[in-house]
N, C-alpha and C positions, 0 to 999 in steps of 0.2 A: 402608731404605737399606742396601746391602751394600758392603763395602770389600774392596780388594785392595791389594797393594803399589804398584800403578801408578795406579789410578783408582777412583772411586766412581760409583754409579749413583743418580740421583734421577729418579723418575717416568719411567723408561725412557730418560733422557738420560745419556750417559756423560760424566763430568767428570774431567779429568785432575787428579791431585793437584798437578801443577806449576801448573795454572791457579789453584788455590786459594792456592798460595804467592805467585803473582804478584798475585792479588787482595789478599791480606793486606798485602803490601808497599805497594801503592798506597793501600789504606785507611788504613794507619798514617802514610804520608808525606803523603797528600792532594796529591800532586804526581807526575805521570807521569815527569818528568825525573829527580827525585831517586830515585824508586822504581827506575827503570831503572839508574841508577848503583849503587844498593844491590845490585841483582841481577846486576850486571856484564854488562849487555846494553844494546842500543840501544832507543830509545823506540818506533819503529814496530812491531817484533814484540811488545813488551809490550802496546801498544794493541790489536793484533789478538787476542791471547790473552784480554784482558778482554772484547772484543766477542764472541768465541766463547762465553765463559762466560755473558754476558748473554743471548745467543741460546739457549743450552741451557736456561737458567732461565726464559726468556720474560719477563724484566723488566729494567729498568735498575738498575744497582747504584750508579752515580755520576751526580750532577747536574753537568754540565760548563758551565753557563751563566756568563756574565760572566767567562770566563777563570779561574774558580775551580773547584776540584774538591771536591764535598761528597758524602757518602754519602746515598743515598736510604734510606727506611725499610727496604726489602728489603736494601740493602747493610749497614746497621747490624746487622740480624738475622743475615745471613750471616757477618759478621765474627766474631761470638761463636762460632758453630758451626764455622766454618772453622779458627779458631785451636785449638779443642778437637780437631777431627779431625786436624790436622797434629801436634799434641802427642802424641795417642794413637798415631798411626801411627809416629812416630819412636820412641816407647817400645816399641811392639810389635816393630819391626824390631830394636831394640837387645836386647830380651829374647830374641828368637829367636837372634840371633848369640851372645849370652852362653850360652844353653842349648846351642848347637851345640858350643861349646868347653868346656862344663862349668862355666861361671861363674855360672849362674843356674838356678833351679828349686827343687825340694824333695827332701829325703831324710829317711828315718826310720830311726833307729838304736835297736835294742833292746839292753838291757844287763842283766847279772846284778847283784845288789846289791853284790857285791864290787868292781865297777868304779866305783862311785859316788864313792869317796873321792878318787881321783887321776886315773884314766884318763879317765873321762867329762868332768870339768871341763877337762882339758887338750885333749881333742878339741874340745869346744864352743868354748873360747877361741880355738884356732887356726883353726877353720873360720869363726868370726865375723870374725876378723882378715883371713884370706886370701880368703874367699869371702863377702863381706858380703851379696850378693844371693841367696844360697842359704838357703831356709827349712829350718831344722833342727828336726826333731821327735824327742824322746827318749821312749823307752818302757821302763819297768822290767819285765823278764821273767825267767823261769827258763830254763835251757839247753834243756830239751825244748820249751818253748813257743817259744823263739827259732828253733829249727831248723824247727819246723812252720810258723811265720810266714814264714820265708825261702823255704821250698819253695812256700808258697801265694802268695808275691809281695806280702804285706802289710808286709814289712820289706825295706829295702835292705841293711842291715848288722846284725850283732849282735856284741857283745862278750860272750863266754861262756866257760864251762869246756869242756874237751874232751868232746864227747858220748860216752856209753858205746857207742852204736851208731855206725855209720859212715854218716851221711847223705850223700846225693849233693850236697854243697855244697863250694865252694872255702873251705878253712879253713887258716889259718896262725897260728903262734904270734906273739903281739903283745907280750906283757909278762910278765916274771918278776920276782919280788921275794923276798928272804929273809924269814925269820921272826925276831922278837925275843921276849924274855921280857917279860911285863907283870906287875906285882905292886902291891899297895897300898903306899903310901909308907912305912908303918911295918912292913912284912913282914920277918921275920927273915932271909929268904934274901938280902935286899939288904945285910945286914951282912957277908956273905962278901967277902973281898978279890977272889977270882976265882970266878965262877959258871960251872959247866959243866952240861950237860944231865943228868948223873948226880945233881946236887944237887937236881933236881926230885922225886926219888923220895920217895914218902910224903906229900908236901904236898897240901893241899886244892887241887884243880885244876878249872878250868872248861874243859870240852872241847867238841868239836863233835859235833852229832848227825848221823845219816845222813839226816835229813829234808831234802827239797828238794834232792837231789843228793848230798850227803855228801862232796864233794871234799875239804874241809878235814879232815873226820874221818879219811878214809883216809890222807892224807899225814902228819898229826900223829901219829895212833896208830901208824902204821907206823914212823915215825922213833923214837918213844919205845920201842917194842917192840924195834927193832933194837939199841938201846943198853941194853936190860935195865932200863928205867926204868918203874915203875908208880906214878904219882901217885894220890892219892885223888880220883877224879873225882866231885865232888859234884853237878855239873850238866852236861848236854850241851845246847847250843842251836844253832840253825841259823846265826845271823848274828853277825859279829864285833862289831857295835854292842852286841848283848846281852852278849857275852863281856866287853867293856870295862866295861859298866855294872855287871856283877856283880863284877868286879875292883875297880871304883871303890867299891863298897859294902863291900869288905873280905872278901868271901866266899872268895877263893882267888886263885891265880896262873893264868897261861895263856900260850900261845904264839900270836902273831898276826902276820899279814903286816906288814911294816915300814911301809907307807903308813898304817897305823892311827895312827901318831904324829900325823897331822894331825887326829885326833879328840880334841880337848882335853877331858880330864876331870880335875878337881882332885886326885884321890887316886890317880891312876895313874902309875906310873913305868915307863919303857921301858928295857930293857937289851939291848945286843948281847952275847950270851954265846958268840959264835963258833960258832953252829950251822952245820953243813956245808951250804953253799949248793947244792952239786950234789945233795945227798940230800933236802933239805927246802926247797922253794920253791913259791910260789903263782903259777900260770900263768893267763893269760887269752889267749883266741884271737879273732882277727878272722874272721868268717864272712860270706859274701856270697850273694846269690841265685844259683841254678844256671843262669845264662844270661849271654851276653855283656853286659858292663856298658854302660849308656848313658854318654854323655860326662860327665854330672854325677857319676854313680856312680864312674866311673874317676878323676875328678879328686879326689873326696873320699877315695877309697881311697889315692891317692898321698900326700895330705896326712897321713892317719892313719899310714901306714907311715913317713913322714919324721919325724913327731913322736916315734915310739918306736923309731927305728932304733938297734940295738945294745943295747936294754934287755931282752934275754932272758937268763935264767940257768938252765942253762948255755947257752952259745952254740949256735945251731942249726948 
């Protein structure tokens, strides 16, 4: 059996979906007059459509003896299948219309680990709320992997750091956040009435390594160097979760993006020490595939932009 928006074919006989709707109405009412009223039509054309359907199938669907209407064995079987066909047809039409306007379908978003604390949860929550019929898949990637996947078409979006090379991709700044000082709660630097970046000089410090991109290493080391500050860098690690864990263990202090406050560790204290936002900030970018977006991709991109509108530092 094959289907189309207007008709189905059974054993070479074409049957209109409208006939199936009429059949279901009569089968449920077991009364042609009530079924016609339910369908907002008169009884004679309804009877003709049922007769045409029975002719196409080569069997009677209703027993009309003794002025009562009953389903035959064939009619009972058809009722089960017809109701399923009509339900699936309506669902398919609705899904197609939703996809055409970007309200249904599936999208896959890759993201660097730095986006997992605040950016990705906000995107996921808003998309689930505004596009509940869109299947969202999240994949953790590094920036180089993300750009390669976008170019290959295996990702629809990526939340990433600014690539070192210039890939042929639509890329726009999505999110910027300042840095805060983090220290163990009994650290002597927290006893200062006012903490400045210069106060970090000489203290044991957890820095960022150049492994897996090294974006945070570049911005933090550059900022400290510009202010003549040389802390005692005891460890360099790639991810801020590891930085916070080492600070929590009392090993040293660090500078981390402000969204790290959402990572609750018992021995870690955050301080806004007035670091220059224009000189030291953590940026994330939204990248898309290098082709005209499908309706669903355009709809998702619009929602992502709306969620983070105005949250870039400094302003673009």
